[in-house]
N, C-alpha and C positions, 0 to 999 in steps of 0.2 A: 199347170200340173206337169206337162211334158217338159217344161224348162227345168224342173227340179229333179228329174230322173237322169242320173249320170250313166253313161255307158261304162262297160268294164275298162275300156282303154282310158277314159277320162279319170276313173278312180285311180288307176295305176300311175297316170301322168300328172294328176293334179289339174288345176285350172290354168288357162293361158294368162300371160301377164296383162297388165292394165291396157297395153296397146293392142292386145289380141294376138300378138306374136308368141310363138312357142320358143322356149329357151333352147340352146344348142342340144342339150341332152334330149329334150322332148322331140326336137326335129330329127335327131339321130334315131331315136326310138321308132318314130313313125316310118322313117325311111329304111331302117335296117332290121328292126325286130319284128314289126307287125307282118311283113311279108312271110315270116317263118311260122305264122300262127297255124296254118293248115297242117304242116308237118308236126308241129308241137302238139296239136290236139290229137293227131293220129297216134303219136308216140304215147301220150298220156292215156288214151283210150285202150291201148294194148294191155295196160295193167289190169284191166277188168274192173276199174272203179266206176261208180255211178257218174252220170253227167254232172250232177251237182259237185261231186268231189273233183272231177276233171276241171270244171270251171274254177273252183277254189285253187287248185294247184296251179292253173294257168296264171291266175292273178298273183299268187305268191312268186312264181317264176318272174313275172313282169316286174314286181316290186324289187326283187333282189337284183335283177339285171339293171334296173334304174339306179339302185343304190351303188352298184359297182361302177356304172357309167358316170355317176357324179364324182367319183374319185378319179377315174381315168376311163375314157371311152375305149372299150375293147375292140381289137381287130385281130382276127375275124370274130364275128359275134356268134355265129351258129354253134361252134363248140361250147361256148359259154352257156348259151341258152339250154342246150341239151344236157350239159353237165349239171347245171342247177336243177333241172327237172328230175334227172336221175337221182341226185342226192336228196331232193325233197321226198321222192317216193320211198327211198331207202329209209329216211328218217321216220316216215309214217309207219312203215312196217316195223321198225324197231320199237316205236312207241306203242304199237298195237300188240306186241308180244308181252303177255303177262307171265307165262310160265316158260322158262328156258327149256328147250327140248332135251338138253343133256340131263336135266333133273328128273325126268320121268322115264322110267325103264319101260313101261308098257303104256302106250297111248290109249289103249282101251280102258285103262284104269281111271282116267280122268273124264271119261264119257264125252269126248270131243267128237263132233261130227267129222267124217272123213273129208280130207281136202283133195279128193280126187277131182281133177279138172273135168268139166263137161266136154261134150263133143266139139263145141265151138272153140274152146281154149286149146283142146288137143290139136285140132286142125290148124289153128293159128301157130301153135308151137312147131308143128311139122313144117308149115310153110316158112317160118323164120329159120328153122334148121336147114332147110333146103337152100334158102337164100344165103345163109351164112356159109354153107358148104360151097355154093357156087362162087361166092365172093372170095373165099379162101383159095379156090382153084385158079382164080384170075390173077392172084398176086404173083409177082416174080418169085421164082423158086427160093432164092436166098432170103427174101423178105418173109415168105411163108414159113420157111424152116425156123428162122429166128423167132417169129411170133408163136409158133407151136411149142418150141422149146421153152419160151418164157411163160406163156399163158396156160398151156395145157400140162407141160411137164414140170413147170415151176422152177426151172433153173435160174440162177442169178445171171446178170449180164456178163459177169466175169467168166462163169462156167460156159455160157454160150459162146463167148469170144474165143475161149480156148478150144472148144469143140469144133467151131466153124473156121478157126484160123484167121480171124479178123479182129479189129480193135473193138473195145467196148463202145466207143463212140459210134462206130458203124453199126453195131448191134442195136444201139438206141435209135439210130436213124431208121433201120429196117423195121423195128417194132412200131415206131411212131407212124411211119408210112402205112404199115399194115393195119394198125388200129383205126387210123383215119379212113382208110378204104373200107374196112368192115363196118364202121359206124355209118358211113355214107350209104353203103348198100342196105343196111338194116333200118336206119332211122332217117335217111335222107328224104327230101321232099318227094312225094309220089309224083309220077309223071303228069297227072292231071293238075297238080297244084303248082307246077313250075311255071314261071313267067316266060313268055315267048322271048326269044333272043333277038 
């Protein structure tokens, strides 16, 4: 009976070859993707989904990562894993919306329960906001300025380049560095999940 039960990882990876060896993609997956599982699960749980939904999302992330790796093994893998996870959660929200918010003038009219977050979600949101603020303050000033102009004020790269007196390429570099630093601060592996150096 125990032989017939597959683990989540075996389902994502399929079965080993006839000689018992894993193919290069499977070996890569075990070496590069599985160590990210603790951080991935933490990221998925922050969305407030049930454990069953989190497990399903994890499997879908693994499946898509493997599909991508069969075409070309990505380097680095962490941004790919978290981008896929974020996109899957966004897709679920989109599929779950039945009534577009713009089409209803008065939410009370459709008798929908309030979407007021509970105390735990409020506390988590405050902690994430403080974490984001701290991460923003740690960025180099020019990098922080470019990121705020792009992500908060919504300026184009060309407008930012003109305002800051730098090239559009440099603006892109500042934004990329800033986004990576913020993503690591917010969604990076927790200290307890990091492997010893």
